[in-house]
PDB file of N, CA, C and O in Angstrom:
ATOM      1  N   UNK A   1     -47.341 -20.448 -86.483  1.00  0.00           N
ATOM      2  CA  UNK A   1     -46.685 -21.555 -86.809  1.00  0.00           C
ATOM      3  C   UNK A   1     -47.548 -22.829 -87.140  1.00  0.00           C
ATOM      4  O   UNK A   1     -48.739 -22.799 -86.829  1.00  0.00           O
ATOM      5  N   UNK A   2     -47.150 -23.680 -87.605  1.00  0.00           N
ATOM      6  CA  UNK A   2     -47.523 -24.899 -87.857  1.00  0.00           C
ATOM      7  C   UNK A   2     -47.166 -25.885 -87.162  1.00  0.00           C
ATOM      8  O   UNK A   2     -45.956 -26.107 -87.104  1.00  0.00           O
ATOM      9  N   UNK A   3     -48.011 -26.684 -86.498  1.00  0.00           N
ATOM     10  CA  UNK A   3     -47.529 -28.099 -85.516  1.00  0.00           C
ATOM     11  C   UNK A   3     -47.209 -29.169 -86.567  1.00  0.00           C
ATOM     12  O   UNK A   3     -48.106 -29.627 -87.274  1.00  0.00           O
ATOM     13  N   UNK A   4     -45.941 -29.567 -86.671  1.00  0.00           N
ATOM     14  CA  UNK A   4     -45.682 -30.797 -87.325  1.00  0.00           C
ATOM     15  C   UNK A   4     -45.245 -31.971 -86.801  1.00  0.00           C
ATOM     16  O   UNK A   4     -44.294 -31.849 -86.029  1.00  0.00           O
ATOM     17  N   UNK A   5     -45.645 -33.055 -86.982  1.00  0.00           N
ATOM     18  CA  UNK A   5     -45.205 -34.528 -86.395  1.00  0.00           C
ATOM     19  C   UNK A   5     -44.838 -35.430 -87.854  1.00  0.00           C
ATOM     20  O   UNK A   5     -45.368 -35.554 -88.958  1.00  0.00           O
ATOM     21  N   UNK A   6     -43.750 -35.909 -87.240  1.00  0.00           N
ATOM     22  CA  UNK A   6     -43.125 -37.328 -88.310  1.00  0.00           C
ATOM     23  C   UNK A   6     -43.167 -38.393 -87.337  1.00  0.00           C
ATOM     24  O   UNK A   6     -42.517 -38.358 -86.292  1.00  0.00           O
ATOM     25  N   UNK A   7     -43.950 -39.367 -87.685  1.00  0.00           N
ATOM     26  CA  UNK A   7     -44.246 -40.667 -87.118  1.00  0.00           C
ATOM     27  C   UNK A   7     -44.038 -41.744 -87.853  1.00  0.00           C
ATOM     28  O   UNK A   7     -44.492 -41.801 -88.995  1.00  0.00           O
ATOM     29  N   UNK A   8     -43.279 -42.818 -87.280  1.00  0.00           N
ATOM     30  CA  UNK A   8     -42.972 -44.227 -87.920  1.00  0.00           C
ATOM     31  C   UNK A   8     -43.658 -45.254 -87.063  1.00  0.00           C
ATOM     32  O   UNK A   8     -44.018 -45.002 -85.913  1.00  0.00           O
ATOM     33  N   UNK A   9     -43.828 -46.392 -87.636  1.00  0.00           N
ATOM     34  CA  UNK A   9     -44.420 -47.393 -86.567  1.00  0.00           C
ATOM     35  C   UNK A   9     -43.616 -47.650 -85.564  1.00  0.00           C
ATOM     36  O   UNK A   9     -44.104 -48.179 -84.566  1.00  0.00           O
ATOM     37  N   UNK A  10     -42.025 -47.293 -85.606  1.00  0.00           N
ATOM     38  CA  UNK A  10     -41.175 -47.587 -84.299  1.00  0.00           C
ATOM     39  C   UNK A  10     -41.144 -46.434 -83.415  1.00  0.00           C
ATOM     40  O   UNK A  10     -40.774 -46.638 -82.258  1.00  0.00           O
ATOM     41  N   UNK A  11     -41.485 -45.202 -83.780  1.00  0.00           N
ATOM     42  CA  UNK A  11     -41.381 -44.175 -82.931  1.00  0.00           C
ATOM     43  C   UNK A  11     -41.603 -42.808 -83.493  1.00  0.00           C
ATOM     44  O   UNK A  11     -41.665 -42.610 -84.707  1.00  0.00           O
ATOM     45  N   UNK A  12     -41.736 -41.757 -82.485  1.00  0.00           N
ATOM     46  CA  UNK A  12     -42.120 -40.491 -82.858  1.00  0.00           C
ATOM     47  C   UNK A  12     -40.710 -39.692 -83.512  1.00  0.00           C
ATOM     48  O   UNK A  12     -39.832 -39.573 -82.658  1.00  0.00           O
ATOM     49  N   UNK A  13     -40.346 -39.125 -84.877  1.00  0.00           N
ATOM     50  CA  UNK A  13     -39.273 -38.855 -85.286  1.00  0.00           C
ATOM     51  C   UNK A  13     -39.449 -37.298 -84.876  1.00  0.00           C
ATOM     52  O   UNK A  13     -38.486 -36.921 -84.208  1.00  0.00           O
ATOM     53  N   UNK A  14     -40.105 -36.620 -85.025  1.00  0.00           N
ATOM     54  CA  UNK A  14     -40.173 -35.156 -84.747  1.00  0.00           C
ATOM     55  C   UNK A  14     -41.547 -34.670 -84.638  1.00  0.00           C
ATOM     56  O   UNK A  14     -42.481 -35.078 -85.328  1.00  0.00           O
ATOM     57  N   UNK A  15     -41.618 -33.742 -83.695  1.00  0.00           N
ATOM     58  CA  UNK A  15     -42.744 -32.889 -83.150  1.00  0.00           C
ATOM     59  C   UNK A  15     -42.311 -31.485 -82.955  1.00  0.00           C
ATOM     60  O   UNK A  15     -41.482 -31.239 -82.079  1.00  0.00           O
ATOM     61  N   UNK A  16     -42.845 -30.458 -83.765  1.00  0.00           N
ATOM     62  CA  UNK A  16     -42.013 -29.284 -83.729  1.00  0.00           C
ATOM     63  C   UNK A  16     -43.244 -28.162 -84.485  1.00  0.00           C
ATOM     64  O   UNK A  16     -44.133 -28.466 -85.281  1.00  0.00           O
ATOM     65  N   UNK A  17     -42.931 -26.894 -83.946  1.00  0.00           N
ATOM     66  CA  UNK A  17     -43.695 -25.944 -84.364  1.00  0.00           C
ATOM     67  C   UNK A  17     -42.831 -25.126 -85.807  1.00  0.00           C
ATOM     68  O   UNK A  17     -41.819 -24.461 -85.590  1.00  0.00           O
ATOM     69  N   UNK A  18     -43.332 -25.275 -87.089  1.00  0.00           N
ATOM     70  CA  UNK A  18     -42.323 -24.840 -88.298  1.00  0.00           C
ATOM     71  C   UNK A  18     -43.439 -24.122 -89.186  1.00  0.00           C
ATOM     72  O   UNK A  18     -44.661 -24.268 -89.174  1.00  0.00           O
ATOM     73  N   UNK A  19     -42.510 -23.188 -90.063  1.00  0.00           N
ATOM     74  CA  UNK A  19     -43.196 -22.344 -90.744  1.00  0.00           C
ATOM     75  C   UNK A  19     -44.030 -23.006 -92.018  1.00  0.00           C
ATOM     76  O   UNK A  19     -45.108 -22.583 -92.436  1.00  0.00           O
ATOM     77  N   UNK A  20     -43.211 -24.261 -92.597  1.00  0.00           N
ATOM     78  CA  UNK A  20     -43.806 -24.862 -93.752  1.00  0.00           C
ATOM     79  C   UNK A  20     -43.335 -26.077 -93.876  1.00  0.00           C
ATOM     80  O   UNK A  20     -42.177 -26.322 -93.538  1.00  0.00           O
ATOM     81  N   UNK A  21     -44.219 -27.098 -94.419  1.00  0.00           N
ATOM     82  CA  UNK A  21     -43.600 -28.328 -94.560  1.00  0.00           C
ATOM     83  C   UNK A  21     -44.080 -28.968 -95.973  1.00  0.00           C
ATOM     84  O   UNK A  21     -45.287 -29.195 -96.049  1.00  0.00           O
ATOM     85  N   UNK A  22     -43.313 -29.271 -97.054  1.00  0.00           N
ATOM     86  CA  UNK A  22     -43.426 -30.064 -98.392  1.00  0.00           C
ATOM     87  C   UNK A  22     -43.566 -31.296 -98.380  1.00  0.00           C
ATOM     88  O   UNK A  22     -42.548 -31.924 -98.087  1.00  0.00           O
ATOM     89  N   UNK A  23     -44.433 -31.849 -98.588  1.00  0.00           N
ATOM     90  CA  UNK A  23     -44.660 -33.605 -98.678  1.00  0.00           C
ATOM     91  C   UNK A  23     -44.526 -34.004 -99.793  1.00  0.00           C
ATOM     92  O   UNK A  23     -44.740 -33.244-100.738  1.00  0.00           O
ATOM     93  N   UNK A  24     -44.172 -35.185 -99.964  1.00  0.00           N
ATOM     94  CA  UNK A  24     -44.052 -35.968-101.516  1.00  0.00           C
ATOM     95  C   UNK A  24     -45.541 -36.734-101.384  1.00  0.00           C
ATOM     96  O   UNK A  24     -45.528 -37.835-100.834  1.00  0.00           O
ATOM     97  N   UNK A  25     -46.623 -36.288-101.788  1.00  0.00           N
ATOM     98  CA  UNK A  25     -47.926 -36.900-102.070  1.00  0.00           C
ATOM     99  C   UNK A  25     -47.718 -37.863-103.422  1.00  0.00           C
ATOM    100  O   UNK A  25     -46.969 -37.688-104.383  1.00  0.00           O
ATOM    101  N   UNK A  26     -48.613 -38.891-103.153  1.00  0.00           N
ATOM    102  CA  UNK A  26     -48.784 -39.943-104.351  1.00  0.00           C
ATOM    103  C   UNK A  26     -49.002 -38.878-105.785  1.00  0.00           C
ATOM    104  O   UNK A  26     -48.397 -39.050-106.843  1.00  0.00           O
ATOM    105  N   UNK A  27     -49.916 -37.866-105.547  1.00  0.00           N
ATOM    106  CA  UNK A  27     -50.282 -37.165-106.711  1.00  0.00           C
ATOM    107  C   UNK A  27     -49.460 -35.954-107.210  1.00  0.00           C
ATOM    108  O   UNK A  27     -49.693 -35.257-108.198  1.00  0.00           O
ATOM    109  N   UNK A  28     -48.408 -35.846-106.282  1.00  0.00           N
ATOM    110  CA  UNK A  28     -47.669 -34.674-106.436  1.00  0.00           C
ATOM    111  C   UNK A  28     -47.098 -34.134-105.192  1.00  0.00           C
ATOM    112  O   UNK A  28     -47.621 -34.611-104.184  1.00  0.00           O
ATOM    113  N   UNK A  29     -46.147 -33.249-104.982  1.00  0.00           N
ATOM    114  CA  UNK A  29     -45.780 -32.739-103.668  1.00  0.00           C
ATOM    115  C   UNK A  29     -46.791 -31.610-103.371  1.00  0.00           C
ATOM    116  O   UNK A  29     -47.301 -30.888-104.227  1.00  0.00           O
ATOM    117  N   UNK A  30     -47.023 -31.552-101.953  1.00  0.00           N
ATOM    118  CA  UNK A  30     -47.836 -30.379-101.742  1.00  0.00           C
ATOM    119  C   UNK A  30     -47.207 -29.602-100.424  1.00  0.00           C
ATOM    120  O   UNK A  30     -46.485 -30.280 -99.692  1.00  0.00           O
ATOM    121  N   UNK A  31     -47.425 -28.308-100.103  1.00  0.00           N
ATOM    122  CA  UNK A  31     -46.867 -27.597 -99.196  1.00  0.00           C
ATOM    123  C   UNK A  31     -47.979 -27.440 -98.293  1.00  0.00           C
ATOM    124  O   UNK A  31     -49.139 -27.550 -98.691  1.00  0.00           O
ATOM    125  N   UNK A  32     -47.599 -27.120 -96.766  1.00  0.00           N
ATOM    126  CA  UNK A  32     -48.498 -27.088 -95.698  1.00  0.00           C
ATOM    127  C   UNK A  32     -48.082 -25.963 -94.981  1.00  0.00           C
ATOM    128  O   UNK A  32     -47.021 -26.013 -94.360  1.00  0.00           O
ATOM    129  N   UNK A  33     -48.876 -24.802 -94.981  1.00  0.00           N
ATOM    130  CA  UNK A  33     -48.639 -23.694 -93.967  1.00  0.00           C
ATOM    131  C   UNK A  33     -49.858 -23.807 -92.865  1.00  0.00           C
ATOM    132  O   UNK A  33     -50.835 -24.534 -93.044  1.00  0.00           O
ATOM    133  N   UNK A  34     -49.651 -22.940 -91.639  1.00  0.00           N
ATOM    134  CA  UNK A  34     -50.772 -23.051 -90.428  1.00  0.00           C
ATOM    135  C   UNK A  34     -51.795 -22.436 -91.283  1.00  0.00           C
ATOM    136  O   UNK A  34     -51.635 -21.644 -92.212  1.00  0.00           O
ATOM    137  N   UNK A  35     -52.854 -22.929 -90.814  1.00  0.00           N
ATOM    138  CA  UNK A  35     -54.284 -22.584 -91.385  1.00  0.00           C
ATOM    139  C   UNK A  35     -54.648 -23.500 -92.748  1.00  0.00           C
ATOM    140  O   UNK A  35     -55.728 -23.342 -93.319  1.00  0.00           O
ATOM    141  N   UNK A  36     -53.900 -24.229 -93.101  1.00  0.00           N
ATOM    142  CA  UNK A  36     -54.275 -25.040 -94.428  1.00  0.00           C
ATOM    143  C   UNK A  36     -55.561 -26.136 -94.297  1.00  0.00           C
ATOM    144  O   UNK A  36     -55.693 -26.869 -93.317  1.00  0.00           O
ATOM    145  N   UNK A  37     -56.377 -26.123 -95.315  1.00  0.00           N
ATOM    146  CA  UNK A  37     -57.736 -26.796 -95.134  1.00  0.00           C
ATOM    147  C   UNK A  37     -57.364 -28.021 -94.919  1.00  0.00           C
ATOM    148  O   UNK A  37     -56.393 -28.543 -95.467  1.00  0.00           O
ATOM    149  N   UNK A  38     -58.249 -28.672 -93.952  1.00  0.00           N
ATOM    150  CA  UNK A  38     -58.226 -30.414 -93.603  1.00  0.00           C
ATOM    151  C   UNK A  38     -58.087 -31.110 -94.973  1.00  0.00           C
ATOM    152  O   UNK A  38     -58.594 -30.720 -96.025  1.00  0.00           O
ATOM    153  N   UNK A  39     -57.296 -32.234 -94.787  1.00  0.00           N
ATOM    154  CA  UNK A  39     -57.131 -33.191 -95.940  1.00  0.00           C
ATOM    155  C   UNK A  39     -56.115 -34.448 -95.413  1.00  0.00           C
ATOM    156  O   UNK A  39     -55.404 -34.508 -94.410  1.00  0.00           O
ATOM    157  N   UNK A  40     -56.317 -35.315 -96.380  1.00  0.00           N
ATOM    158  CA  UNK A  40     -55.527 -36.660 -96.026  1.00  0.00           C
ATOM    159  C   UNK A  40     -55.148 -36.939 -97.501  1.00  0.00           C
ATOM    160  O   UNK A  40     -55.896 -36.644 -98.433  1.00  0.00           O
ATOM    161  N   UNK A  41     -53.707 -37.641 -97.681  1.00  0.00           N
ATOM    162  CA  UNK A  41     -53.411 -37.938 -98.698  1.00  0.00           C
ATOM    163  C   UNK A  41     -52.362 -39.169 -98.378  1.00  0.00           C
ATOM    164  O   UNK A  41     -51.779 -39.241 -97.296  1.00  0.00           O
ATOM    165  N   UNK A  42     -52.190 -40.098 -99.403  1.00  0.00           N
ATOM    166  CA  UNK A  42     -50.991 -40.896 -99.483  1.00  0.00           C
ATOM    167  C   UNK A  42     -50.147 -40.276 -99.932  1.00  0.00           C
ATOM    168  O   UNK A  42     -50.284 -39.250-100.598  1.00  0.00           O
ATOM    169  N   UNK A  43     -48.510 -41.148 -99.443  1.00  0.00           N
ATOM    170  CA  UNK A  43     -47.442 -40.329 -99.896  1.00  0.00           C
ATOM    171  C   UNK A  43     -46.604 -41.440-100.409  1.00  0.00           C
ATOM    172  O   UNK A  43     -46.612 -42.633-100.107  1.00  0.00           O
ATOM    173  N   UNK A  44     -45.805 -40.706-101.344  1.00  0.00           N
ATOM    174  CA  UNK A  44     -44.733 -41.838-102.014  1.00  0.00           C
ATOM    175  C   UNK A  44     -43.458 -41.534-101.268  1.00  0.00           C
ATOM    176  O   UNK A  44     -43.324 -40.645-100.427  1.00  0.00           O
ATOM    177  N   UNK A  45     -42.426 -42.491-101.732  1.00  0.00           N
ATOM    178  CA  UNK A  45     -41.169 -42.240-101.353  1.00  0.00           C
ATOM    179  C   UNK A  45     -40.604 -41.169-101.634  1.00  0.00           C
ATOM    180  O   UNK A  45     -40.900 -40.756-102.755  1.00  0.00           O
ATOM    181  N   UNK A  46     -39.748 -40.407-100.937  1.00  0.00           N
ATOM    182  CA  UNK A  46     -39.227 -38.992-101.248  1.00  0.00           C
ATOM    183  C   UNK A  46     -38.836 -38.322-100.099  1.00  0.00           C
ATOM    184  O   UNK A  46     -38.509 -38.906 -99.066  1.00  0.00           O
ATOM    185  N   UNK A  47     -38.861 -36.793-100.278  1.00  0.00           N
ATOM    186  CA  UNK A  47     -38.027 -36.072 -99.094  1.00  0.00           C
ATOM    187  C   UNK A  47     -39.271 -35.203 -98.514  1.00  0.00           C
ATOM    188  O   UNK A  47     -40.041 -34.662 -99.307  1.00  0.00           O
ATOM    189  N   UNK A  48     -39.422 -35.099 -97.309  1.00  0.00           N
ATOM    190  CA  UNK A  48     -40.020 -34.041 -96.610  1.00  0.00           C
ATOM    191  C   UNK A  48     -39.185 -32.780 -96.279  1.00  0.00           C
ATOM    192  O   UNK A  48     -38.158 -32.939 -95.620  1.00  0.00           O
ATOM    193  N   UNK A  49     -39.510 -31.657 -96.645  1.00  0.00           N
ATOM    194  CA  UNK A  49     -38.682 -30.620 -96.493  1.00  0.00           C
ATOM    195  C   UNK A  49     -39.386 -29.556 -95.366  1.00  0.00           C
ATOM    196  O   UNK A  49     -40.450 -28.962 -95.540  1.00  0.00           O
ATOM    197  N   UNK A  50     -38.700 -29.489 -94.423  1.00  0.00           N
ATOM    198  CA  UNK A  50     -39.193 -28.883 -93.137  1.00  0.00           C
ATOM    199  C   UNK A  50     -38.508 -27.466 -93.040  1.00  0.00           C
ATOM    200  O   UNK A  50     -37.312 -27.324 -92.788  1.00  0.00           O
ATOM    201  N   UNK A  51     -39.328 -26.506 -93.251  1.00  0.00           N
ATOM    202  CA  UNK A  51     -38.675 -24.818 -93.019  1.00  0.00           C
ATOM    203  C   UNK A  51     -39.083 -24.373 -91.935  1.00  0.00           C
ATOM    204  O   UNK A  51     -40.271 -24.089 -91.783  1.00  0.00           O
ATOM    205  N   UNK A  52     -38.154 -24.222 -90.947  1.00  0.00           N
ATOM    206  CA  UNK A  52     -38.256 -23.636 -89.674  1.00  0.00           C
ATOM    207  C   UNK A  52     -38.951 -22.270 -89.707  1.00  0.00           C
ATOM    208  O   UNK A  52     -39.818 -21.992 -88.878  1.00  0.00           O
ATOM    209  N   UNK A  53     -38.544 -21.361 -90.733  1.00  0.00           N
ATOM    210  CA  UNK A  53     -38.796 -20.087 -90.678  1.00  0.00           C
ATOM    211  C   UNK A  53     -38.846 -19.476 -92.056  1.00  0.00           C
ATOM    212  O   UNK A  53     -38.070 -19.890 -92.917  1.00  0.00           O
ATOM    213  N   UNK A  54     -39.587 -18.655 -92.278  1.00  0.00           N
ATOM    214  CA  UNK A  54     -39.804 -17.644 -93.848  1.00  0.00           C
ATOM    215  C   UNK A  54     -38.362 -17.703 -94.410  1.00  0.00           C
ATOM    216  O   UNK A  54     -37.490 -17.322 -93.629  1.00  0.00           O
ATOM    217  N   UNK A  55     -38.063 -18.019 -95.344  1.00  0.00           N
ATOM    218  CA  UNK A  55     -36.875 -17.983 -95.953  1.00  0.00           C
ATOM    219  C   UNK A  55     -35.595 -18.681 -95.703  1.00  0.00           C
ATOM    220  O   UNK A  55     -34.510 -18.450 -96.236  1.00  0.00           O
ATOM    221  N   UNK A  56     -35.922 -19.676 -94.705  1.00  0.00           N
ATOM    222  CA  UNK A  56     -35.025 -20.382 -94.412  1.00  0.00           C
ATOM    223  C   UNK A  56     -34.791 -21.569 -94.911  1.00  0.00           C
ATOM    224  O   UNK A  56     -35.720 -22.304 -95.245  1.00  0.00           O
ATOM    225  N   UNK A  57     -33.377 -21.956 -95.042  1.00  0.00           N
ATOM    226  CA  UNK A  57     -33.214 -23.222 -95.727  1.00  0.00           C
ATOM    227  C   UNK A  57     -33.735 -24.431 -95.170  1.00  0.00           C
ATOM    228  O   UNK A  57     -33.600 -24.776 -93.996  1.00  0.00           O
ATOM    229  N   UNK A  58     -34.448 -25.170 -96.229  1.00  0.00           N
ATOM    230  CA  UNK A  58     -35.360 -26.391 -95.714  1.00  0.00           C
ATOM    231  C   UNK A  58     -34.406 -27.522 -95.056  1.00  0.00           C
ATOM    232  O   UNK A  58     -33.276 -27.790 -95.464  1.00  0.00           O
ATOM    233  N   UNK A  59     -34.942 -28.025 -94.164  1.00  0.00           N
ATOM    234  CA  UNK A  59     -34.469 -29.448 -93.550  1.00  0.00           C
ATOM    235  C   UNK A  59     -34.860 -30.652 -94.415  1.00  0.00           C
ATOM    236  O   UNK A  59     -36.069 -30.808 -94.589  1.00  0.00           O
ATOM    237  N   UNK A  60     -34.081 -31.463 -94.941  1.00  0.00           N
ATOM    238  CA  UNK A  60     -34.536 -32.500 -95.702  1.00  0.00           C
ATOM    239  C   UNK A  60     -34.550 -33.964 -94.939  1.00  0.00           C
ATOM    240  O   UNK A  60     -33.519 -34.510 -94.545  1.00  0.00           O
ATOM    241  N   UNK A  61     -35.940 -34.544 -94.783  1.00  0.00           N
ATOM    242  CA  UNK A  61     -35.980 -35.813 -94.331  1.00  0.00           C
ATOM    243  C   UNK A  61     -36.367 -36.888 -95.248  1.00  0.00           C
ATOM    244  O   UNK A  61     -37.386 -36.700 -95.912  1.00  0.00           O
ATOM    245  N   UNK A  62     -35.672 -38.065 -95.405  1.00  0.00           N
ATOM    246  CA  UNK A  62     -36.071 -38.899 -96.493  1.00  0.00           C
ATOM    247  C   UNK A  62     -37.222 -39.833 -95.795  1.00  0.00           C
ATOM    248  O   UNK A  62     -37.053 -40.263 -94.654  1.00  0.00           O
ATOM    249  N   UNK A  63     -38.337 -40.103 -96.510  1.00  0.00           N
ATOM    250  CA  UNK A  63     -39.382 -40.897 -96.101  1.00  0.00           C
ATOM    251  C   UNK A  63     -39.568 -42.271 -97.298  1.00  0.00           C
ATOM    252  O   UNK A  63     -39.132 -42.423 -98.439  1.00  0.00           O
ATOM    253  N   UNK A  64     -40.379 -43.077 -96.453  1.00  0.00           N
ATOM    254  CA  UNK A  64     -40.546 -44.198 -97.503  1.00  0.00           C
ATOM    255  C   UNK A  64     -42.459 -44.603 -97.255  1.00  0.00           C
ATOM    256  O   UNK A  64     -42.828 -44.989 -96.146  1.00  0.00           O
ATOM    257  N   UNK A  65     -43.176 -44.492 -98.071  1.00  0.00           N
ATOM    258  CA  UNK A  65     -44.602 -44.619 -98.097  1.00  0.00           C
ATOM    259  C   UNK A  65     -45.241 -44.042 -96.779  1.00  0.00           C
ATOM    260  O   UNK A  65     -44.583 -43.445 -95.927  1.00  0.00           O
ATOM    261  N   UNK A  66     -46.836 -44.327 -96.690  1.00  0.00           N
ATOM    262  CA  UNK A  66     -47.415 -43.789 -95.825  1.00  0.00           C
ATOM    263  C   UNK A  66     -48.542 -42.897 -96.111  1.00  0.00           C
ATOM    264  O   UNK A  66     -49.059 -42.900 -97.228  1.00  0.00           O
ATOM    265  N   UNK A  67     -49.052 -41.948 -94.942  1.00  0.00           N
ATOM    266  CA  UNK A  67     -50.126 -40.903 -95.212  1.00  0.00           C
ATOM    267  C   UNK A  67     -49.878 -39.887 -94.457  1.00  0.00           C
ATOM    268  O   UNK A  67     -49.213 -39.935 -93.422  1.00  0.00           O
ATOM    269  N   UNK A  68     -50.410 -38.885 -94.940  1.00  0.00           N
ATOM    270  CA  UNK A  68     -50.135 -37.572 -94.356  1.00  0.00           C
ATOM    271  C   UNK A  68     -51.786 -36.924 -93.898  1.00  0.00           C
ATOM    272  O   UNK A  68     -52.816 -37.162 -94.527  1.00  0.00           O
ATOM    273  N   UNK A  69     -51.707 -36.271 -92.946  1.00  0.00           N
ATOM    274  CA  UNK A  69     -53.161 -35.668 -92.605  1.00  0.00           C
ATOM    275  C   UNK A  69     -52.841 -34.425 -92.282  1.00  0.00           C
ATOM    276  O   UNK A  69     -51.805 -34.168 -91.669  1.00  0.00           O
ATOM    277  N   UNK A  70     -53.775 -33.437 -92.696  1.00  0.00           N
ATOM    278  CA  UNK A  70     -53.841 -31.897 -92.356  1.00  0.00           C
ATOM    279  C   UNK A  70     -55.084 -31.843 -91.503  1.00  0.00           C
ATOM    280  O   UNK A  70     -56.130 -32.242 -92.015  1.00  0.00           O
ATOM    281  N   UNK A  71     -55.096 -31.340 -90.105  1.00  0.00           N
ATOM    282  CA  UNK A  71     -56.329 -31.074 -89.728  1.00  0.00           C
ATOM    283  C   UNK A  71     -56.190 -29.772 -88.913  1.00  0.00           C
ATOM    284  O   UNK A  71     -55.180 -29.105 -89.139  1.00  0.00           O
ATOM    285  N   UNK A  72     -57.180 -29.262 -87.879  1.00  0.00           N
ATOM    286  CA  UNK A  72     -56.718 -28.370 -87.207  1.00  0.00           C
ATOM    287  C   UNK A  72     -55.759 -28.156 -86.127  1.00  0.00           C
ATOM    288  O   UNK A  72     -55.559 -27.024 -85.688  1.00  0.00           O
ATOM    289  N   UNK A  73     -55.210 -29.097 -85.717  1.00  0.00           N
ATOM    290  CA  UNK A  73     -54.157 -29.386 -84.986  1.00  0.00           C
ATOM    291  C   UNK A  73     -52.857 -29.118 -85.737  1.00  0.00           C
ATOM    292  O   UNK A  73     -51.886 -28.726 -85.090  1.00  0.00           O
ATOM    293  N   UNK A  74     -52.769 -29.291 -86.988  1.00  0.00           N
ATOM    294  CA  UNK A  74     -51.673 -29.267 -87.671  1.00  0.00           C
ATOM    295  C   UNK A  74     -51.318 -30.477 -88.902  1.00  0.00           C
ATOM    296  O   UNK A  74     -52.198 -31.077 -89.520  1.00  0.00           O
ATOM    297  N   UNK A  75     -50.003 -30.655 -89.073  1.00  0.00           N
ATOM    298  CA  UNK A  75     -49.748 -31.740 -90.291  1.00  0.00           C
ATOM    299  C   UNK A  75     -49.157 -33.106 -89.440  1.00  0.00           C
ATOM    300  O   UNK A  75     -48.232 -33.053 -88.630  1.00  0.00           O
ATOM    301  N   UNK A  76     -49.724 -34.033 -89.724  1.00  0.00           N
ATOM    302  CA  UNK A  76     -48.989 -35.494 -89.150  1.00  0.00           C
ATOM    303  C   UNK A  76     -48.698 -36.341 -90.352  1.00  0.00           C
ATOM    304  O   UNK A  76     -49.578 -36.940 -90.970  1.00  0.00           O
ATOM    305  N   UNK A  77     -47.503 -36.363 -90.637  1.00  0.00           N
ATOM    306  CA  UNK A  77     -47.139 -37.739 -91.280  1.00  0.00           C
ATOM    307  C   UNK A  77     -46.816 -38.840 -90.697  1.00  0.00           C
ATOM    308  O   UNK A  77     -46.041 -38.831 -89.741  1.00  0.00           O
ATOM    309  N   UNK A  78     -47.381 -40.014 -91.198  1.00  0.00           N
ATOM    310  CA  UNK A  78     -47.329 -41.224 -90.698  1.00  0.00           C
ATOM    311  C   UNK A  78     -46.548 -41.980 -91.928  1.00  0.00           C
ATOM    312  O   UNK A  78     -47.128 -42.291 -92.967  1.00  0.00           O
ATOM    313  N   UNK A  79     -45.247 -42.220 -91.695  1.00  0.00           N
ATOM    314  CA  UNK A  79     -44.593 -42.775 -92.661  1.00  0.00           C
ATOM    315  C   UNK A  79     -44.111 -44.280 -92.438  1.00  0.00           C
ATOM    316  O   UNK A  79     -43.989 -44.561 -91.245  1.00  0.00           O
ATOM    317  N   UNK A  80     -43.829 -45.247 -93.283  1.00  0.00           N
ATOM    318  CA  UNK A  80     -43.567 -46.601 -93.030  1.00  0.00           C
ATOM    319  C   UNK A  80     -42.158 -46.495 -92.621  1.00  0.00           C
ATOM    320  O   UNK A  80     -41.801 -47.217 -91.691  1.00  0.00           O
ATOM    321  N   UNK A  81     -41.182 -45.597 -93.247  1.00  0.00           N
ATOM    322  CA  UNK A  81     -39.737 -45.520 -92.680  1.00  0.00           C
ATOM    323  C   UNK A  81     -39.264 -44.156 -92.919  1.00  0.00           C
ATOM    324  O   UNK A  81     -39.523 -43.622 -93.997  1.00  0.00           O
ATOM    325  N   UNK A  82     -38.496 -43.449 -91.883  1.00  0.00           N
ATOM    326  CA  UNK A  82     -38.271 -42.169 -92.004  1.00  0.00           C
ATOM    327  C   UNK A  82     -36.724 -42.172 -91.666  1.00  0.00           C
ATOM    328  O   UNK A  82     -36.378 -43.033 -90.857  1.00  0.00           O
ATOM    329  N   UNK A  83     -35.703 -41.300 -92.189  1.00  0.00           N
ATOM    330  CA  UNK A  83     -34.268 -41.258 -91.950  1.00  0.00           C
ATOM    331  C   UNK A  83     -33.383 -41.458 -92.949  1.00  0.00           C
ATOM    332  O   UNK A  83     -32.174 -41.417 -92.720  1.00  0.00           O
TER     333      UNK A  83
END
């Protein structure tokens, strides 16, 4: 499972173990699964899609701007605004 955190300047929105997260990157959407290579990306306004299990319908979280970081601990999305 992938550890996923969604954080805004105000608070931690989500911290969960999930199957896959799709993020609206500045250069295009990207999907992150457990074991993804480390990288950082700026993100554009759009929807983060959180899939709890393989084949499950994704949960949609609207975000505005920010950064995403993938590292050995998982995926962290630092959004200017979420909700």
